[in-house]
C-alpha positions as CSV (number, residue, x, y, z in Angstrom):
1,M,-38.9,74.3,-100.2
2,V,-35.4,74.6,-98.7
3,R,-33.8,73.3,-101.9
4,E,-35.7,76.0,-103.9
5,A,-34.6,78.7,-101.6
6,A,-31.0,77.5,-101.8
7,R,-31.3,77.5,-105.6
8,L,-32.5,81.1,-105.6
9,L,-29.8,82.4,-103.2
10,V,-26.7,84.1,-104.7
11,P,-23.4,83.0,-103.2
12,G,-23.2,84.7,-99.8
13,G,-27.0,85.1,-99.7
14,R,-28.9,84.4,-96.5
15,I,-32.2,82.9,-95.5
16,A,-33.9,83.0,-92.2
17,L,-37.2,81.3,-91.3
18,T,-39.3,79.8,-88.6
19,S,-40.9,76.4,-88.8
20,W,-42.4,73.7,-86.6
21,E,-40.1,70.8,-86.3
22,G,-41.4,67.4,-85.4
23,W,-40.1,64.2,-83.8
24,G,-41.6,61.0,-82.4
25,E,-45.3,60.8,-83.0
26,A,-45.6,64.1,-84.9
27,P,-47.3,63.8,-88.3
28,D,-45.1,63.6,-91.3
29,R,-46.1,67.1,-92.4
30,Y,-43.7,68.4,-89.8
31,P,-40.1,68.4,-91.0
32,R,-37.5,66.6,-88.9
33,D,-33.9,67.7,-88.4
34,L,-34.1,71.1,-90.0
35,P,-30.3,71.6,-90.0
36,D,-29.9,68.5,-92.1
37,L,-32.5,69.8,-94.6
38,F,-30.5,73.0,-95.0
39,R,-27.1,71.2,-95.2
40,N,-28.5,68.8,-97.8
41,A,-29.6,71.7,-99.9
42,G,-26.0,73.1,-99.9
43,L,-26.5,75.8,-97.2
44,R,-24.6,76.4,-94.0
45,V,-26.6,76.8,-90.9
46,D,-25.3,79.4,-88.5
47,R,-28.4,79.7,-86.2
48,Y,-30.8,77.0,-85.0
49,I,-32.8,78.3,-82.0
50,E,-35.8,76.7,-80.3
51,Q,-38.5,79.1,-79.3
52,P,-40.2,77.4,-76.4
53,T,-42.6,80.3,-75.6
54,W,-44.3,79.8,-79.0
55,L,-45.9,76.5,-77.9
56,E,-48.1,78.3,-75.4
57,R,-48.8,81.1,-77.8
58,Q,-50.0,78.6,-80.4
59,A,-52.1,76.8,-77.8
60,R,-53.7,80.1,-76.8
61,I,-54.6,80.9,-80.5
62,Y,-56.3,77.5,-80.8
63,R,-58.2,78.0,-77.5
64,Q,-59.4,81.4,-78.7
65,A,-60.6,79.9,-82.0
66,A,-62.4,77.1,-80.3
67,A,-64.1,79.6,-77.9
68,A,-65.1,82.0,-80.7
69,Q,-68.8,82.8,-81.0
70,N,-68.7,83.3,-84.8
71,R,-69.0,79.8,-86.2
72,D,-69.8,81.2,-89.7
73,D,-66.2,82.1,-90.3
74,P,-64.6,79.2,-92.1
75,A,-61.1,80.3,-91.1
76,V,-61.9,80.3,-87.4
77,T,-63.6,77.0,-87.7
78,A,-60.6,75.5,-89.5
79,L,-58.3,76.9,-86.9
80,A,-60.3,75.4,-84.1
81,E,-60.3,72.0,-85.8
82,E,-56.5,72.2,-86.3
83,G,-56.2,72.9,-82.6
84,R,-58.2,69.8,-81.7
85,R,-55.9,67.7,-83.9
86,W,-52.8,69.5,-82.6
87,R,-53.4,68.5,-79.0
88,R,-52.6,64.9,-79.8
89,Y,-49.1,65.6,-80.8
90,R,-48.2,69.0,-79.3
91,D,-45.5,67.3,-77.2
92,Y,-43.7,66.2,-80.4
93,V,-43.3,69.6,-82.1
94,R,-41.3,72.6,-81.4
95,R,-40.9,76.0,-83.0
96,I,-37.5,76.6,-84.5
97,V,-35.7,79.7,-86.0
98,V,-33.1,78.8,-88.6
99,A,-30.7,81.1,-90.3
100,A,-28.4,79.8,-93.0
101,Y,-26.3,81.1,-95.9
102,R,-25.1,79.9,-99.3
103,P,-21.3,79.6,-99.2
104,Q,-19.3,81.8,-101.6
């Protein structure tokens, strides 16, 4: 995804995104070392900021989905299930904001 974004950016163009970043026992679906992913795509990272308050926000969303009374909603059910899986590795993910640009 980062390579495609870099391909689409004009020289001097910028991209900013948030993502979960994993380490240790986090599943492989979580990228590791986001700055390297951007650099390897030819972009220069000028912001890489951890958002620690997002962890509790995410946990709250999962708790609310698990406590929801409407079990007929497949989206709520899927979110509650994701929350049960997420508990096992929540200490190995963090929410990151990355801003980068394509050099001129």
